[in-house]
C-alpha positions in Angstrom: 0.1 0.2 0.1 1.3 3.5 -0.9 2.2 5.5 2.0 0.2 8.4 0.9 -3.1 5.7 0.8 -1.7 4.2 4.3 -1.5 7.6 5.9 -4.9 8.9 4.5 -6.9 5.8 5.8 -4.9 6.0 9.4 -6.2 9.6 9.1 -9.5 8.5 8.9 -9.0 6.0 11.4 -8.3 8.4 13.7 -11.2 10.9 12.8 -13.7 7.9 13.0 -12.3 6.8 16.5 -12.7 10.5 17.6 -16.2 11.0 16.4 -17.4 7.4 17.9 -15.3 8.7 21.5 -17.6 11.8 21.3 -20.8 10.2 20.4 -20.6 7.8 23.1 -20.1 10.7 25.6 -22.6 12.8 24.5 -25.1 10.0 24.1 -24.5 8.9 27.7 -25.0 12.5 29.0 -28.1 12.8 27.1 -29.4 9.0 28.2 -29.0 9.4 31.7 -31.8 11.9 32.5 -34.0 9.7 30.5 -33.6 6.7 32.9 -35.9 7.8 35.1 -38.7 7.5 32.5 -38.1 4.1 31.0 -40.2 1.5 32.7 -40.1 -0.8 29.5 -37.3 -2.8 29.5 -37.6 -3.3 25.6 -37.1 0.4 25.1 -34.0 1.2 26.8 -31.5 0.1 24.0 -33.9 2.1 21.6 -33.9 5.2 23.6 -29.8 4.9 24.4 -29.5 4.6 20.2 -31.6 7.7 20.2 -29.5 9.5 22.4 -26.5 8.3 20.3 -28.2 9.7 16.9 -28.8 13.2 18.2 -25.3 13.1 19.5 -24.5 11.8 15.9 -26.7 14.6 13.8 -25.3 17.6 15.6 -22.1 17.1 13.7 -21.4 17.8 9.4 -20.5 14.7 8.7 -20.5 15.6 5.1 -16.5 15.6 4.1 -15.9 12.3 6.4 -19.0 10.9 4.4 -17.7 11.7 1.1 -14.2 9.8 1.7 -16.1 7.0 3.5 -18.3 6.3 0.6 -15.2 7.1 -2.1 -13.4 3.9 -0.3 -16.6 2.0 -0.7 -17.6 1.9 2.9 -20.5 2.8 4.8 -21.2 6.7 4.6 -23.2 6.8 7.7 -26.1 7.9 6.1 -28.5 5.6 7.5 -27.6 5.0 10.9 -31.0 5.9 12.4 -31.1 2.2 14.1 -27.6 1.5 14.8 -25.4 4.3 15.5 -22.8 2.8 17.6 -22.7 -0.4 15.5 -22.4 1.1 12.6 -19.4 3.2 13.9 -17.5 0.0 15.2 -18.2 -1.7 11.7 -16.5 1.0 9.7 -13.8 1.0 12.5 -13.3 -2.4 12.2 -12.6 -2.9 8.4 -10.2 0.1 8.4 -8.1 -1.7 11.1 -8.2 -4.7 9.2 -7.2 -2.8 6.2 -4.3 -0.6 7.7 -3.3 -4.1 9.4 -3.9 -3.1 12.7 -6.0 -4.5 15.5 -9.3 -2.5 16.0 -12.7 -3.1 17.5 -14.5 -6.7 16.5 -17.1 -6.7 14.3 -20.8 -6.1 15.7 -22.6 -9.6 15.5 -25.4 -9.9 13.1 -27.8 -10.1 16.1 -26.3 -6.8 17.7 -26.3 -5.2 14.3 -30.2 -5.6 13.0 -31.5 -5.8 16.6 -33.4 -2.4 16.6 -34.8 -3.4 13.1 -36.0 -6.4 14.6 -37.7 -4.2 17.5 -39.2 -1.6 14.9 -41.0 -4.7 12.9 -42.1 -6.1 16.5 -43.5 -2.9 17.7 -45.2 -2.3 14.5 -47.0 -5.4 14.9 -47.8 -4.8 18.3 -49.6 -1.8 17.3 -51.1 -2.2 14.2 -51.2 -6.2 13.7 -49.2 -8.6 11.3 -47.9 -7.1 7.8 -44.8 -6.6 5.9 -45.8 -3.3 4.3 -46.7 0.1 5.6 -50.1 0.3 7.2 -52.8 2.3 5.9 -54.5 4.2 8.3 -58.3 5.8 7.2 -60.3 7.9 9.4 -63.9 6.9 9.3 -67.0 9.3 8.4 -69.6 9.1 10.7 -71.7 7.8 8.4 -69.7 4.3 9.0 -72.1 4.0 12.1 -75.0 2.3 10.0 -73.0 1.5 6.9 -71.2 -1.9 7.0 -70.9 -2.1 3.1 -69.0 1.3 3.6 -66.4 -0.5 6.1 -66.1 -3.5 3.9 -65.2 -1.6 1.0 -62.5 0.2 2.9 -61.0 -2.9 3.9 -60.9 -4.5 0.7 -59.2 -1.5 -0.8 -56.5 -1.8 2.0 -57.3 -0.2 5.1 -55.2 -2.0 8.0 -56.5 0.3 10.9 -59.1 2.8 11.4 -59.2 6.2 13.2 -62.4 7.9 14.8 -61.9 11.5 15.5 -63.1 12.5 18.4 -63.7 16.2 17.3 -66.9 14.8 15.6 -69.8 12.3 16.8 -70.4 11.2 20.5 -70.0 8.2 22.1 -73.0 6.5 20.8 -72.1 6.8 17.3 -68.6 5.9 18.1 -69.8 2.7 19.9 -71.7 1.5 16.4 -68.9 3.0 14.0 -66.4 0.4 16.4 -69.0 -2.3 16.3 -69.2 -2.3 12.5 -65.5 -2.5 12.2 -65.3 -5.5 14.4 -68.4 -7.3 12.9 -66.5 -6.7 9.6 -63.1 -7.4 10.3 -62.7 -8.9 13.9 -61.8 -8.2 17.1 -58.6 -7.5 16.4 -58.7 -5.1 14.0 -56.6 -2.1 15.5 -59.2 1.0 16.0 -57.5 4.5 16.8 -59.5 6.8 18.9 -57.9 10.4 18.5 -58.4 12.9 21.2 -59.6 16.4 19.7 -57.6 18.5 21.5 -57.5 22.5 21.6 -59.4 24.0 18.2 -57.2 26.4 16.8 -59.7 27.8 14.5 -61.4 30.9 12.9 -64.6 31.4 14.8 -66.2 34.3 12.6 -65.0 36.3 9.8 -66.2 39.1 7.6 -64.6 39.8 4.0 -66.5 41.3 1.2 -64.5 39.5 -1.6 -61.3 37.0 -1.4 -58.0 38.3 0.4 -55.3 38.9 -1.8 -51.4 39.5 -1.2 -51.1 43.0 0.5 -54.4 42.9 2.0 -54.8 44.0 5.9 -56.7 41.7 8.2 -57.5 42.2 11.7 -57.1 39.2 13.9 -59.0 39.7 17.0 -60.5 38.2 20.0 -64.3 38.9 19.4 -66.0 40.2 16.2 -65.8 44.1 16.1 -69.0 46.1 15.5 -69.9 47.7 12.1 -66.4 47.0 10.8 -65.7 47.8 7.2 -62.3 46.1 7.0 -61.4 42.5 6.9 -61.5 40.6 10.2 -61.3 37.3 11.8 -62.2 36.4 15.1 -60.0 33.5 17.0 -61.8 30.8 18.6 -59.0 30.7 21.5 -58.2 34.1 21.9 -55.3 33.5 24.1 -53.3 32.7 21.5 -53.3 36.3 20.3 -51.1 37.6 23.3 -48.0 35.5 22.2 -48.2 36.8 18.5 -45.4 39.6 17.9 -44.5 41.6 14.9 -43.1 39.6 12.2 -44.8 36.3 13.2 -46.5 34.3 10.9 -50.5 33.3 10.6 -51.4 30.8 8.2 -54.9 29.5 7.6 -56.4 26.9 6.0 -53.0 24.2 5.3 -51.1 27.2 4.0 -53.5 28.6 1.6 -53.2 32.1 3.1 -49.9 33.4 4.8 -50.1 36.6 6.3 -47.7 38.4 9.1 -48.3 40.6 12.1 -47.6 44.4 11.6 -48.9 45.9 14.4 -50.3 44.8 17.9 -53.2 46.5 19.4 -56.0 45.9 21.9 -57.9 43.1 21.3 -56.3 41.8 18.5 -53.3 42.0 15.6 -53.0 43.7 12.4 -52.0 41.3 9.3 -50.3 41.7 6.2 -51.4 39.0 3.6 -47.9 37.6 2.1 -48.9 34.9 0.7 -52.6 33.5 -1.3 -53.8 31.7 -4.1 -53.9 33.2 -7.4 -57.6 33.7 -7.4 -57.4 35.2 -3.8 -58.2 33.3 -0.5 -62.2 32.9 1.1 -61.8 34.0 4.5 -64.9 32.4 6.3 -65.5 30.6 9.9 -64.2 27.3 10.5 -60.6 27.6 8.9 -57.8 26.0 10.6 -55.2 28.2 12.0 -51.2 27.7 12.3 -49.0 30.2 14.0 -45.7 28.7 13.2 -43.6 31.4 15.0 -45.5 31.6 18.1 -45.4 29.2 21.0 -48.6 28.2 22.3 -49.4 27.8 25.8 -52.3 25.4 25.3 -53.4 22.8 27.4 -53.9 19.8 25.1 -56.2 17.6 27.7 -59.2 19.6 28.2 -62.5 18.9 29.8 -64.0 17.1 26.4 -60.8 15.2 26.0 -61.0 13.7 29.7 -64.5 12.6 29.1 -64.1 11.2 25.6 -61.1 9.4 27.4 -63.6 7.3 29.5 -64.7 5.7 26.2 -61.6 5.5 24.3 -59.6 3.4 27.0 -62.4 1.0 27.3 -63.3 0.7 23.6 -60.0 1.8 21.3 -56.7 0.1 20.7 -54.7 3.3 20.5 -54.9 6.5 21.7 -54.0 9.3 19.6 -53.1 12.5 21.7 -53.3 16.0 19.7 -51.4 19.0 20.3 -48.8 17.4 22.0 -46.0 19.7 22.6 -44.1 19.3 25.8 -43.3 16.4 27.7 -45.6 17.6 30.7 -48.2 17.2 28.1 -47.1 13.5 27.9 -47.2 12.9 31.8 -50.6 14.6 32.3 -51.9 12.2 29.7 -50.2 9.2 31.2 -51.6 10.0 34.8 -55.1 10.0 33.3 -54.5 6.6 32.0 -53.2 5.3 35.2 -56.5 6.6 36.9 -58.7 4.9 34.8 -56.9 1.5 34.3 -57.5 1.2 30.6 -59.0 -2.4 29.7 -58.1 -2.6 26.0 -55.9 0.1 25.2 -52.5 -1.2 23.7 -50.6 2.2 22.3 -50.2 5.4 21.8 -49.9 8.0 18.7 -48.3 11.2 19.6 -49.5 13.7 17.0 -47.1 16.3 15.9 -48.4 19.8 15.0 -46.3 22.1 16.1 -42.5 23.6 16.0 -42.3 23.2 19.6 -43.3 19.8 19.4 -40.4 18.9 17.0 -37.8 20.9 19.3 -39.2 18.3 22.2 -39.9 15.3 20.0 -36.9 13.4 21.6 -38.2 14.1 25.1 -41.8 13.6 24.0 -40.7 10.0 22.4 -38.8 8.9 25.7 -41.7 10.3 28.0 -44.4 8.1 26.4 -42.7 4.9 25.1 -40.6 4.5 28.1 -44.1 3.5 29.4 -46.2 2.7 26.4 -45.6 1.3 23.1 -45.7 4.8 21.1 -46.5 5.6 17.5 -45.5 9.4 15.9 -47.9 10.8 13.9 -47.0 13.8 11.7 -49.7 15.9 11.1 -49.6 16.4 7.0 -51.8 19.7 6.6 -50.8 22.2 8.6 -47.6 20.9 9.9 -46.3 20.3 6.3 -46.8 23.9 5.6 -45.1 24.6 8.9 -42.2 22.6 8.0 -41.8 24.4 4.2 -42.6 28.2 5.6 -40.1 27.7 8.6 -37.1 26.2 6.7 -37.2 22.7 5.7 -33.7 21.8 6.3 -33.5 22.8 9.9 -36.7 21.2 10.6 -35.4 18.0 8.5 -32.4 17.8 10.5 -34.3 17.7 13.8 -36.6 15.2 12.9 -34.4 12.9 11.1 -35.0 9.1 11.9 -39.1 9.9 12.3 -40.2 11.3 8.9 -42.5 8.4 8.5 -45.1 7.9 10.8 -43.9 4.7 12.6 -44.0 2.9 16.2 -41.0 3.8 18.0 -39.9 1.0 20.6 
């Protein structure tokens, strides 16, 4: 081997060794405070690997990855389920090429252990199968239409979702009965708590809103106003809006920025709208990507719905979860009710704060219950795009697909 090539391989070996040491050190520091939340032994190794992954992804690995790829070695691009094992495997190969003693290769069982865990967790939550599962939201008419449920199953439905924002326990019971009559008791049913509804309560505009228009976003409808206005269903969220913050409506079909704060609301300037304009009306969904939202995800209605869900559903969806303490509140509610059928949780990620706290949310929940992560496709997809996709992608890398984490 030429001396220049040996020197290059030796440098890569040293660089990779240092990287492994730093990942282990930082990963252990990240994992240590998580120990108190982990009551399920099967989750411990996954949580430790998550801590290692966060430590690894804090670094810009692109120069190292290019060199490793050019040598035909792992570029560390897909290490989500085996951070230490992958680093050790590359070090083992480099050491043998250099003719020096390096770490042993991980066993196949150790290298692929968490892939097997993920598949087991998927089956535990959603039942057997080899492909991505299809979750379908049932309409209320499914309560008395077994042919609709049958057609959905034949089309590929693997799990049924009931949105607790619509219907009532009587209707939900009928919907679940139809599902289990058609496909049996083991077919997974997810009931999703509605959480706080951040929507336009009432509004007025005599034409469609276009770029450049001003809009008064307010706590309550103004009297005899001749300007565009929209009253918010949860007025307290206006307290956090600051000049420059964005306000999005209807999954990003309209975007505006706060120009001025005033008593009772804020003035917005429309910065994005569809070419034909935006039709402002009540019940349009609101998204505030720049604004911390101090909202309680478990309201009185959610607690009442929880009584039904823990007795009848297989999976519980938790909307608007943002902070570790939000998870803790739900777990305490579940412990008080002693769920009779529930086998897992689905955390719905809808805000930037939830993404920032995603590792802690996962550990808090999965440390005690089998847990899946759901990305709210509509408002959050716009939130990611408008907030800067690369930043959000780095934070969420490894959890991009809604899937169980175990």
